[in-house]
C-alpha positions in Angstrom: 90.3 84.5 131.6 88.7 88.0 131.5 88.0 89.6 128.1 90.5 92.2 127.1 89.0 95.7 127.2 90.2 98.0 124.5 89.1 101.4 123.2 87.5 100.4 119.9 87.3 104.0 118.6 91.1 104.3 119.1 91.7 100.8 117.7 89.7 101.7 114.6 91.6 105.0 114.2 94.9 103.1 114.3 93.6 100.3 112.1 92.1 102.5 109.3 95.1 104.8 108.8 96.6 104.8 105.4 100.1 103.5 106.2 101.5 104.3 102.8 100.9 108.0 103.3 102.0 108.5 106.9 104.3 111.6 107.2 106.3 110.0 110.0 106.4 106.2 109.8 104.9 104.7 113.0 103.9 101.4 114.3 101.0 100.8 116.7 100.8 97.8 119.0 97.9 96.5 121.1 99.0 95.6 124.6 97.3 92.2 125.0 97.5 92.4 128.8 96.3 96.0 129.5 94.4 96.8 126.3 96.3 100.1 125.7 97.8 101.0 122.3 101.5 101.8 122.1 102.6 104.2 119.3 106.2 103.8 118.2 108.2 105.8 115.7 110.6 103.9 113.5 113.1 106.7 114.1 113.5 107.8 117.6 114.2 111.4 116.5 110.9 111.5 114.7 109.1 111.2 118.0 110.5 114.5 119.1 108.4 116.3 116.4 105.3 115.3 118.4 106.7 116.1 121.8 107.9 112.6 122.7 111.6 112.3 123.6 113.8 110.1 121.5 114.7 108.3 124.8 111.0 107.6 125.6 110.3 106.3 122.1 113.4 104.0 122.4 112.1 102.8 125.8 108.7 102.0 124.3 110.3 100.2 121.3 112.5 98.1 123.7 109.4 97.3 125.8 107.5 96.0 122.8 110.4 94.1 121.3 111.3 92.7 124.7 107.9 91.1 125.1 106.6 90.2 121.7 103.9 87.8 123.0 102.3 90.7 124.9 102.1 93.2 121.9 100.2 92.7 118.7 101.1 94.9 115.8 98.0 96.7 114.4 98.8 96.8 110.7 96.8 99.7 109.4 95.5 99.6 105.9 97.5 100.1 102.8 96.5 102.7 100.2 95.5 99.8 98.0 93.2 98.5 100.8 91.4 101.9 100.8 90.9 101.6 97.0 89.6 98.1 97.5 87.0 99.4 99.9 85.8 102.0 97.3 85.7 99.3 94.6 83.6 97.1 96.9 81.3 100.0 97.5 80.9 100.7 93.7 80.2 97.0 93.1 77.7 96.7 95.9 74.0 97.4 95.8 74.2 100.7 97.5 71.5 102.2 95.3 68.5 101.0 93.3 69.2 103.7 90.7 71.1 102.0 87.9 72.0 105.4 86.3 73.4 106.8 89.5 75.4 103.6 90.1 76.8 103.7 86.6 77.8 107.3 86.9 79.6 106.6 90.2 81.4 103.5 88.7 82.5 105.4 85.6 83.8 108.4 87.7 86.3 106.2 89.4 89.6 106.1 87.5 92.0 105.0 90.2 92.0 108.1 92.5 89.7 108.2 95.5 90.1 112.0 95.8 89.6 112.4 92.1 86.4 110.3 92.3 85.1 112.4 95.2 85.8 115.6 93.3 84.1 114.2 90.2 80.9 113.1 92.0 78.5 116.0 92.0 75.9 114.1 94.0 76.9 114.4 97.7 74.4 111.6 98.5 76.8 109.2 96.7 79.7 110.4 98.8 77.7 110.0 102.0 76.7 106.5 100.9 80.4 105.6 100.3 81.4 107.0 103.7 78.6 105.0 105.4 79.8 101.8 103.5 83.4 102.5 104.5 82.4 103.2 108.1 80.8 99.8 108.2 83.4 97.9 106.3 86.5 99.0 108.3 85.1 97.8 111.6 84.2 94.5 110.0 87.8 94.2 108.8 89.2 95.2 112.2 87.0 92.5 113.9 88.2 89.9 111.3 91.8 90.9 112.1 91.1 90.6 115.8 89.6 87.1 115.4 92.4 86.1 113.1 95.1 87.4 115.4 93.6 85.4 118.3 93.5 82.3 116.2 97.0 82.8 114.8 98.3 83.5 118.3 97.5 79.9 119.1 100.0 78.8 116.5 102.9 81.2 117.2 101.7 84.7 116.1 101.4 86.6 112.9 103.9 87.4 110.2 103.2 89.8 107.3 103.8 88.0 104.1 102.5 90.6 101.5 100.4 93.7 101.3 96.8 94.0 100.4 93.6 92.5 101.7 91.8 89.5 100.3 88.2 90.4 101.3 87.0 86.9 100.8 89.5 85.5 103.3 89.7 88.6 105.6 93.3 89.5 106.0 95.0 86.9 103.8 98.0 89.3 104.0 98.7 87.7 107.4 99.6 84.1 108.0 100.2 81.9 110.9 103.8 81.0 111.6 104.8 77.9 113.5 
């Protein structure tokens, strides 16, 4: 069997999106045969706002639902997942400067945007973005490994939201 070739930049873009703040709810699926990514709108009429006909969206939805073993839902990250990534960064050893780390930790009060606005030191923001840019591909790779493993047992089912970073995607479980 040949390895599936996918555009990782596109996959990461889909995977890292904050699904809790999408203007138009969409689902994205990885075609496990061709490697392409299928974007589907939950409401066919919403697709028209981006120049896709409602009929085309319905055709895509029917194609995906008609062959569930071929398409893997790419879950995206919840807003809480993004906060977890920032919390992991703040708890990590991203700096040797205890004062700088303390300032960054104390500036976080539950809002990522508020934290960024509070941080006067742009080096801290850059360090966070670098951490985030490394963490999200790690999570995506863990998801890909998990989905291949879970596929051997009948696929994936979302059972709750949020990531368990120790288990890598405990929000997904095998279903028999």
